[in-house]
Wavefront OBJ file of the C-alpha trace (Angstrom):
o trace
v -0.134 0.009 0.098
v 1.164 3.558 -1.090
v 0.911 6.030 1.692
v -0.351 9.568 1.005
v 1.957 12.244 2.350
v -0.299 12.864 5.392
v -0.217 9.052 6.184
v 3.502 9.221 5.722
v 3.753 11.933 8.418
v 1.774 9.651 10.724
v 4.299 6.919 9.954
v 7.149 9.272 10.449
v 5.539 10.379 13.802
v 5.486 6.990 15.126
v 9.029 5.916 14.115
v 10.020 9.195 16.064
v 7.821 9.344 19.078
v 6.677 5.736 19.400
v 9.538 3.551 17.998
v 8.504 0.354 20.026
v 5.041 0.641 18.314
v 6.570 1.488 14.884
v 9.063 -1.224 14.729
v 6.226 -3.839 15.965
v 3.950 -2.673 13.074
v 6.800 -2.934 10.595
v 7.682 -6.489 11.668
v 4.037 -7.480 11.565
v 3.734 -6.087 8.078
v 0.884 -3.631 9.373
v 2.777 -0.169 9.430
v 1.064 0.928 6.080
v -2.330 -0.259 7.188
v -2.160 1.283 10.694
v -1.003 4.803 9.523
v -3.789 4.694 6.871
v -6.449 4.053 9.517
v -5.130 6.382 11.889
v -5.141 9.176 9.475
v -8.656 8.103 8.050
v -10.080 8.156 11.633
v -8.460 11.460 12.390
v -9.922 13.224 9.327
v -13.242 11.619 9.748
v -13.434 12.709 13.405
v -12.187 16.260 12.430
v -14.899 16.388 9.696
v -17.710 15.452 12.053
v -16.678 17.892 14.619
v -16.495 20.730 12.200
v -19.423 20.124 9.973
v -21.771 18.367 12.353
v -21.103 20.036 15.654
v -19.915 23.375 14.594
v -16.674 23.386 16.366
v -14.236 25.694 15.145
v -11.500 23.905 13.026
v -8.382 24.492 15.396
v -10.504 23.197 18.301
v -11.625 20.187 16.560
v -8.026 19.778 15.352
v -6.692 19.808 18.898
v -9.352 17.199 20.174
v -8.474 14.823 17.106
v -4.725 15.317 17.124
v -3.749 12.340 19.384
v -5.648 9.997 17.168
v -3.017 10.393 14.251
v -0.105 11.544 16.314
v -0.057 9.913 19.892
v 2.087 11.196 22.626
v 5.650 9.834 23.064
v 6.502 6.611 24.518
v 8.171 8.693 27.377
v 5.142 10.729 27.858
v 2.507 8.039 27.829
v 4.167 4.355 27.714
v 0.624 2.702 27.233
v -1.789 4.385 24.917
v -5.031 4.878 26.590
v -3.766 4.808 30.303
v -2.996 7.815 32.587
v 0.583 8.661 32.262
v 0.703 9.921 35.720
v -0.666 6.606 37.302
v 2.004 4.816 39.454
v 0.904 1.367 38.464
v -1.003 1.097 35.312
v -1.771 -2.549 35.803
v -3.322 -1.823 39.182
v -6.611 -3.708 39.680
v -7.944 -0.891 41.634
v -7.893 1.380 38.794
v -10.851 0.616 36.458
v -10.701 3.716 34.031
v -8.005 6.223 33.511
v -8.989 9.794 34.713
v -7.382 11.272 31.461
v -9.330 11.087 28.551
v -8.159 9.053 25.496
v -8.462 10.858 22.072
v -11.592 8.834 21.283
v -13.103 9.755 24.758
v -12.332 13.268 23.905
v -13.841 13.264 20.754
v -16.902 11.327 21.805
v -17.195 14.051 24.592
v -17.286 16.597 22.114
v -19.792 14.691 19.915
v -22.274 14.479 22.705
v -25.584 16.585 21.981
v -25.442 19.725 23.660
v -28.037 20.269 26.453
v -29.971 23.420 26.263
l 1 2 3 4 5 6 7 8 9 10 11 12 13 14 15 16 17 18 19 20 21 22 23 24 25 26 27 28 29 30 31 32 33 34 35 36 37 38 39 40 41 42 43 44 45 46 47 48 49 50 51 52 53 54 55 56 57 58 59 60 61 62 63 64 65 66 67 68 69 70 71 72 73 74 75 76 77 78 79 80 81 82 83 84 85 86 87 88 89 90 91 92 93 94 95 96 97 98 99 100 101 102 103 104 105 106 107 108 109 110 111 112 113 114
């Protein structure tokens, strides 16, 4: 699969910021597919927030950013977990207080209560 320039940016970001994830994807032969899926999800969510929810583009972009460009392994070793948690495998923690990118977008997609 040939990557678009934006999908290549996603792959390059993974290589620079999440090298473990990047090399696992390379080894499994899923780098291109994953970069494509990440970019597609980002653009779909961005379009939804702007066109359907009326959010300003820059605000929607900020909400969606981590979908295609996740934080570094040093900042958040396990995606979807609270990076400040002392023991991410602790059974006492059922859900991270820090919203994942998908949770942020889902929250923005909720109907406004008036």
